[in-house]
C-alpha positions as CSV (number, residue, x, y, z in Angstrom):
1,M,168.0,86.6,236.6
2,A,165.8,86.8,233.5
3,P,162.5,88.7,233.9
4,L,160.4,85.6,233.3
5,S,162.5,83.6,235.8
6,L,162.2,86.4,238.4
7,F,158.4,86.5,237.9
8,S,158.2,82.7,238.4
9,F,160.3,82.9,241.5
10,S,158.2,85.7,242.9
11,L,155.0,83.8,242.2
12,S,156.3,80.7,243.9
13,F,157.4,82.8,246.9
14,L,153.9,84.3,247.3
15,L,152.1,81.0,246.9
16,F,154.4,79.3,249.4
17,F,153.9,81.9,252.1
18,S,150.3,82.9,251.4
19,P,148.5,82.5,254.7
20,S,145.3,81.2,253.0
21,L,147.4,78.3,251.6
22,C,149.4,77.5,254.6
23,T,148.8,74.0,255.8
24,N,147.9,73.4,259.5
25,S,147.7,69.7,260.5
26,E,145.3,70.4,263.3
27,G,143.0,72.5,261.1
28,N,143.2,69.9,258.4
29,A,142.3,67.1,260.9
30,L,139.2,69.0,262.1
31,H,138.2,69.9,258.5
32,A,138.5,66.2,257.7
33,L,136.2,65.5,260.7
34,R,133.7,68.0,259.4
35,R,133.5,66.3,256.0
36,R,132.7,63.0,257.8
37,L,129.8,64.6,259.8
38,S,126.3,65.5,259.0
39,D,125.5,68.8,260.7
40,P,121.8,69.7,260.3
41,T,121.8,72.6,262.8
42,N,125.0,74.2,261.4
43,V,127.0,74.0,264.7
44,L,130.2,73.6,262.5
45,Q,129.4,76.6,260.3
46,S,132.4,78.6,261.6
47,W,134.9,75.8,260.7
48,D,136.5,77.6,257.7
49,P,139.3,75.6,256.1
50,T,140.9,78.7,254.5
51,L,142.0,80.0,257.9
52,V,145.6,79.5,259.0
53,N,144.5,77.7,262.2
54,P,141.2,76.6,263.7
55,C,141.5,78.6,266.9
56,T,138.7,81.1,265.9
57,W,136.2,78.3,265.2
58,F,133.3,77.7,267.6
59,H,133.6,74.6,269.8
60,V,137.4,74.6,269.5
61,T,139.7,75.8,272.3
62,C,143.4,76.5,271.8
63,D,146.3,77.2,274.1
64,S,148.6,80.2,274.0
65,N,150.6,78.5,271.2
66,N,147.6,78.1,269.0
67,H,147.4,74.3,269.5
68,V,144.0,72.7,269.8
69,I,143.5,71.4,273.3
70,R,139.7,71.0,273.5
71,L,137.0,69.9,271.2
72,D,133.5,70.5,272.5
73,L,130.8,69.0,270.3
74,G,128.7,67.3,272.9
75,N,124.9,67.3,272.4
76,S,125.3,68.9,269.0
77,N,122.9,66.8,266.9
78,I,125.6,65.6,264.6
79,S,126.0,62.2,263.0
80,G,128.5,60.4,260.8
81,T,131.8,58.7,261.7
82,L,135.2,59.5,263.1
83,G,138.4,59.1,261.0
84,P,142.1,58.5,261.7
85,E,142.8,62.2,261.1
86,L,141.8,63.0,264.7
87,G,145.0,61.3,265.8
88,Q,146.9,64.4,264.5
89,L,145.5,66.6,267.3
90,Q,148.7,65.9,269.3
91,H,148.0,68.5,272.0
92,L,144.3,67.7,272.5
93,Q,143.3,67.3,276.2
94,Y,139.5,67.0,276.0
95,L,137.5,65.2,273.4
96,E,133.8,65.8,274.1
97,L,131.5,64.2,271.5
98,Y,128.8,62.8,273.8
99,R,125.1,62.6,273.1
100,N,125.2,62.7,269.3
101,E,124.4,60.1,266.6
102,I,128.0,59.3,265.6
103,G,128.6,55.7,264.6
104,G,131.2,53.4,263.1
105,K,134.3,52.3,264.9
106,I,136.3,54.2,267.4
107,P,139.6,55.0,265.4
108,K,142.7,53.3,266.8
109,E,144.5,56.5,266.0
110,L,143.0,58.1,269.1
111,G,145.7,56.3,270.9
112,N,148.1,58.9,269.5
113,L,146.5,61.7,271.6
114,K,149.2,61.4,274.4
115,N,148.0,64.6,276.2
116,L,144.3,63.5,276.4
117,V,142.7,63.8,279.9
118,S,139.1,63.2,279.1
119,M,137.4,61.2,276.3
120,D,133.6,61.4,276.4
121,L,132.0,59.4,273.5
122,Y,128.9,58.2,275.5
123,E,125.4,58.1,274.1
124,N,126.3,57.7,270.4
125,K,126.1,54.7,268.0
126,F,129.8,53.6,268.1
127,E,130.2,49.9,267.3
128,G,133.1,47.4,267.1
129,R,135.7,46.8,269.7
130,I,137.3,49.3,272.2
131,P,140.8,50.0,270.6
132,K,143.7,48.5,272.6
133,T,145.6,51.6,271.5
134,L,143.8,53.7,274.1
135,A,146.2,52.1,276.6
136,K,148.8,54.6,275.3
137,L,146.8,57.5,276.8
138,K,148.8,57.7,280.0
139,S,147.3,61.0,281.1
140,L,143.7,59.8,280.7
141,R,141.5,60.3,283.7
142,F,138.0,60.1,282.3
143,L,136.9,57.5,279.7
144,R,133.2,57.3,279.1
145,L,132.0,55.0,276.4
146,N,128.6,54.0,277.8
147,N,125.3,53.8,275.8
148,N,126.8,52.8,272.5
149,K,126.9,49.5,270.5
150,L,130.4,48.4,271.4
151,T,131.2,44.7,271.2
152,G,134.1,42.4,272.2
153,S,135.9,42.3,275.5
154,I,137.4,45.1,277.6
155,P,141.1,45.4,276.6
156,R,143.3,44.3,279.5
157,E,145.9,46.8,278.3
158,L,143.6,49.5,279.8
159,T,144.6,48.3,283.3
160,T,147.9,50.1,282.8
161,L,146.2,53.5,282.9
162,K,147.2,54.4,286.4
163,D,145.6,57.9,286.4
164,L,142.2,56.7,285.2
165,K,139.5,57.8,287.7
166,V,136.3,57.3,285.8
167,F,135.6,54.4,283.4
168,D,132.1,53.7,282.1
169,V,131.1,51.2,279.4
170,S,127.6,50.4,280.6
171,N,124.8,49.8,278.1
172,N,126.8,48.3,275.3
173,D,127.2,44.7,274.1
174,L,130.5,43.8,275.6
175,C,131.4,40.3,276.7
176,G,134.1,38.4,278.6
177,T,135.1,39.3,282.1
178,I,135.8,42.6,283.9
179,P,139.4,43.3,284.7
180,V,140.4,43.8,288.4
181,D,143.9,45.1,288.0
182,G,145.1,48.6,288.2
183,P,142.4,51.3,288.5
184,F,139.7,48.7,287.7
185,S,139.7,47.7,291.3
186,T,138.1,51.0,292.1
187,F,135.3,51.3,289.5
188,P,131.8,50.5,290.6
189,M,129.8,47.7,289.0
190,E,127.4,50.3,287.6
191,S,130.2,51.2,285.1
192,F,129.8,47.7,283.5
193,E,126.1,47.0,283.8
194,N,123.8,46.0,280.8
195,N,126.4,44.2,278.8
196,R,127.2,40.4,278.4
197,L,130.0,40.6,280.9
198,N,130.6,37.6,283.2
199,G,131.5,39.6,286.3
200,P,135.0,40.4,287.8
201,E,137.8,38.0,286.9
202,L,139.6,36.3,289.7
203,K,143.2,37.4,290.4
204,G,145.8,34.9,289.2
205,L,143.4,33.2,286.7
206,V,143.4,33.6,282.9
207,P,140.5,36.0,281.9
208,Y,137.5,34.2,280.5
209,D,136.9,35.8,277.1
210,F,136.2,32.6,275.1
211,G,133.6,33.2,272.4
212,C,133.8,36.9,272.9
């Protein structure tokens, strides 16, 4: 091999395997989230995109395989929006973003987080509809979306979430009727108050969501 070719090969080898340049989909997803957020109190200061993985960042918890399983940014005085990149956190179990000023729509890509146990987005400024894709989160036990600006009806697809124990959409601008199938038969009416909902639907009848 010619000296110049050998040099080019060596340089390519080093660039390919350089830890600072290694791509990590979870780290990339969280860094994309950081770019979307305003962080006046620097709670995300440790989120360094040059690291191989985000397991050393504050507010991020990883498992023994260095997969992100928990994101704790509740009550962090952050604002901005969420993006589809969050759907890349395939091992995430807890998404805690409550009591902030985050707005925009809830990304439908959150339905890709198949291991999610808890999603707490309450007391923010989310708007638009509740994504039907959340019905794919078969491990979900806690879904709290209360105190936002959500509109539309409650997706009937969510009645298939058999493990759902807590569901709260109070203090939004939802309309239509309240499902009664699946776990919805166990949720208290307080979980739905202060919306434009018409009360529980009757079994066997088509849900009344006209004009919603």
